[in-house]
C-alpha positions in Angstrom: 0.2 0.0 0.1 1.2 3.5 -0.6 2.2 5.6 2.0 -0.3 8.1 0.8 -2.8 5.8 1.1 -1.4 4.6 4.5 -1.7 8.6 5.2 -5.6 8.6 4.2 -6.5 5.7 6.6 -4.5 7.5 9.1 -6.5 10.7 9.2 -9.6 8.6 9.9 -7.8 6.5 12.6 -9.1 7.5 16.4 -6.5 9.1 18.2 -3.5 9.2 15.4 -6.0 11.9 13.6 -4.7 14.5 15.6 -1.5 14.6 14.1 -0.7 16.7 11.3 -0.1 15.3 8.0 3.9 15.6 8.3 3.3 13.4 11.5 1.3 10.9 9.7 3.8 10.4 6.8 6.5 10.0 9.6 4.5 7.1 10.7 3.1 5.9 7.5 7.1 5.5 6.2 8.7 4.3 9.7 6.2 2.0 11.5 6.3 -2.0 10.5 3.6 -3.5 8.2 2.3 -6.6 8.5 0.0 -8.7 6.2 -1.9 -11.5 7.7 -4.2 -14.5 6.2 -7.6 -15.2 7.4 -7.4 -16.9 10.7 -3.9 -15.5 11.3 -3.5 -14.4 15.3 -2.3 -11.0 15.4 -1.9 -11.4 19.3 -3.4 -13.1 21.9 -4.5 -12.2 25.4 -1.9 -12.3 28.0 0.8 -11.5 25.6 3.3 -8.5 25.8 2.5 -5.8 23.7 4.9 -4.5 21.0 2.8 -1.2 19.9 -0.8 -0.8 18.5 -1.9 -1.6 15.2 -3.9 0.6 12.6 -5.9 -1.9 10.2 -4.7 -0.6 6.5 -7.0 -3.2 5.2 -9.1 -6.4 5.4 -10.9 -6.9 9.0 -9.3 -8.3 12.1 -12.2 -9.8 15.2 -10.6 -8.6 18.7 -12.1 -10.9 21.3 -11.9 -10.1 24.9 -13.3 -13.0 26.7 -16.2 -15.5 27.0 -19.6 -13.6 27.0 -18.3 -10.7 24.9 -19.1 -10.0 21.6 -15.8 -9.6 19.5 -15.1 -6.3 17.9 -15.0 -6.4 14.0 -12.2 -3.5 13.0 -11.7 -2.6 9.8 -9.6 0.1 7.7 -8.7 2.8 10.1 -9.2 0.9 13.3 -6.9 1.4 16.0 -6.4 -1.9 17.9 -4.5 -2.0 21.4 -4.3 2.0 21.6 -2.8 2.0 25.2 0.0 0.0 23.3 0.9 3.1 21.5 2.0 4.2 24.9 3.3 1.5 27.2 4.6 -1.9 27.2 1.6 -4.1 28.8 -0.1 -7.3 28.7 -2.9 -7.6 25.8 -6.5 -7.5 27.1 -7.8 -9.3 24.6 -6.9 -11.7 21.4 -7.0 -10.6 17.8 -7.5 -12.8 14.8 -7.6 -11.7 10.9 -11.5 -12.5 9.6 -10.0 -12.6 6.2 -6.8 -11.2 4.2 -5.8 -7.8 6.1 -2.9 -5.3 6.4 -2.3 -3.9 9.7 0.4 -1.0 10.4 2.6 -1.7 14.1 3.0 1.5 15.7 5.2 1.2 18.4 5.7 3.0 21.8 9.3 4.3 20.5 7.7 5.6 17.2 5.1 7.1 19.0 7.3 8.7 21.6 9.7 10.4 18.3 6.5 11.5 16.5 5.3 13.2 19.9 8.5 14.9 20.3 8.4 16.1 16.7 4.8 17.1 16.9 4.3 17.9 20.2 0.2 19.9 19.5 -1.1 16.8 19.1 -0.3 15.6 22.4 -3.6 17.3 24.2 -6.0 16.0 22.0 -4.6 12.7 22.1 -4.5 13.1 25.9 -8.0 13.8 26.1 -9.3 11.0 23.2 -7.7 8.4 25.1 -8.9 9.5 28.3 -12.3 9.4 27.2 -11.7 5.7 25.6 -10.8 4.3 29.0 -13.3 6.4 30.4 -15.7 4.1 28.1 -13.7 0.9 29.0 -14.3 1.0 32.6 -18.3 1.7 31.9 -18.1 -1.7 30.0 -16.7 -3.2 32.7 -18.8 -2.1 35.4 -22.0 -3.0 33.6 -20.6 -6.5 32.8 -20.0 -6.8 36.6 -23.1 -5.5 37.7 -24.9 -7.7 34.8 -22.8 -11.3 36.1 -23.9 -10.2 39.6 -27.7 -9.8 38.9 -27.2 -13.2 37.3 -25.5 -14.9 40.4 -28.4 -13.4 42.5 -31.1 -15.1 40.2 -34.7 -14.4 39.4 -35.9 -11.2 41.8 
């Protein structure tokens, strides 16, 4: 995929869309591209993270555990945004549902780009905070549903 095509996808990608065009070009030209076949595992729950992934083409299912519907990630989706900034354990498994191409953005690359293009830092922080708040809400709702299930019929 040509880097300008990649830049166009980055412009639609949550968190990364806050960078100016030159910063997106750096990411497009420096980040690692990985091609997946259907059913290839991108990463497994519990793996140590090596960066976040932007889906450039195809589809990737992100599965977060029993009872939680997988998230279908297509072009422009960002998988593992926390891994843009820190290395942590993966909370989910990501599997290609068909042929897919993803762009891996490592924390090292993200730090470099933020140092060179710091104007994006504030809006990125706000977007990541909102994402974390949404995740926390989902976890609380799942816990409440589980507690209701344990309590049985009212």
